C-alpha positions in Angstrom: 0.0 0.0 0.0 1.4 3.4 -1.0 2.1 5.9 1.8 0.1 9.1 1.8 2.0 12.3 1.4 1.2 15.1 3.8 -0.5 18.0 2.1 1.5 21.1 3.1 0.7 24.7 2.1 3.6 24.7 -0.3 2.6 21.4 -2.0 -1.0 22.7 -2.3 0.2 26.0 -3.7 2.3 24.2 -6.3 -0.6 22.0 -7.3 -2.9 25.0 -7.8 -0.3 26.9 -9.8 0.3 23.8 -12.0 -3.5 23.4 -12.6 -3.9 27.1 -13.3 -1.1 26.9 -15.9 -2.8 23.9 -17.6 -6.2 25.6 -17.7 -4.8 28.8 -19.1 -3.0 26.9 -21.8 -6.1 24.9 -22.8 -8.5 27.7 -22.9 -6.4 30.5 -24.4 -7.0 30.6 -28.2 -3.7 32.6 -28.7 -1.7 29.7 -27.2 -3.6 27.3 -29.5 -2.5 29.4 -32.5 -5.8 30.9 -33.4 -5.5 34.5 -34.4 -9.0 35.3 -35.6 -11.9 35.0 -33.1 -14.2 33.8 -35.9 -12.1 30.6 -36.2 -13.0 29.5 -32.7 -15.6 26.8 -32.7 -18.1 27.6 -29.9 -20.4 24.9 -28.6 -24.0 25.9 -29.1 -26.7 24.5 -26.9 -30.4 24.9 -27.3 -32.1 27.3 -24.9 -34.1 25.5 -22.3 -33.9 25.3 -18.5 -30.7 27.3 -18.7 -32.5 30.3 -20.2 -35.3 30.2 -17.5 -32.7 30.0 -14.8 -30.8 32.9 -16.3 -34.1 34.9 -16.5 -34.8 34.1 -12.8 -31.3 35.3 -11.8 -31.8 38.6 -13.7 -35.1 39.1 -12.0 -33.6 38.4 -8.6 -30.8 40.9 -9.3 -33.4 43.5 -10.2 -35.3 42.8 -7.0 -32.0 43.1 -5.0 -31.3 46.5 -6.6 -34.7 47.8 -5.5 -34.1 46.5 -2.0 -30.7 48.1 -2.0 -32.1 51.4 -3.0 -34.7 51.3 -0.2 -32.0 50.3 2.4 -29.7 53.1 1.1 -32.5 55.6 1.7 -33.1 54.3 5.2 -29.3 54.5 5.8 -29.2 58.1 4.7 -32.1 59.0 7.0 -30.4 57.3 9.9 -27.1 59.2 9.1 -29.0 62.5 9.0 -30.8 61.8 12.3 -27.5 60.7 13.9 -25.8 63.9 12.7 -28.7 66.1 14.0 -28.6 64.4 17.4 -24.8 64.7 17.7 -25.1 68.4 16.8 -27.8 68.9 19.4 -25.7 67.2 22.0 -22.7 69.4 21.2 -24.8 72.5 21.6 -26.0 71.4 25.0 -22.5 70.7 26.3 
């Protein structure tokens, strides 16, 4: 039975860097020798569940933006109230 090698931070770092280099070499069209983007063959898939999921994600982002705007308004109101109270306290001292 083979002995297991202890996974140290240095070994893990080296593994990650090696995999990063492999991924960059595989996915980079310039490394593959393709100069024109039109020469790249893209895999096309029919729209289905992916399209609906994407649509749901976009709707959720829009809802989050609305919620963020409301929270920003509340935060501004709180900051104004805090500033007003601190000014009032400084006048009384």
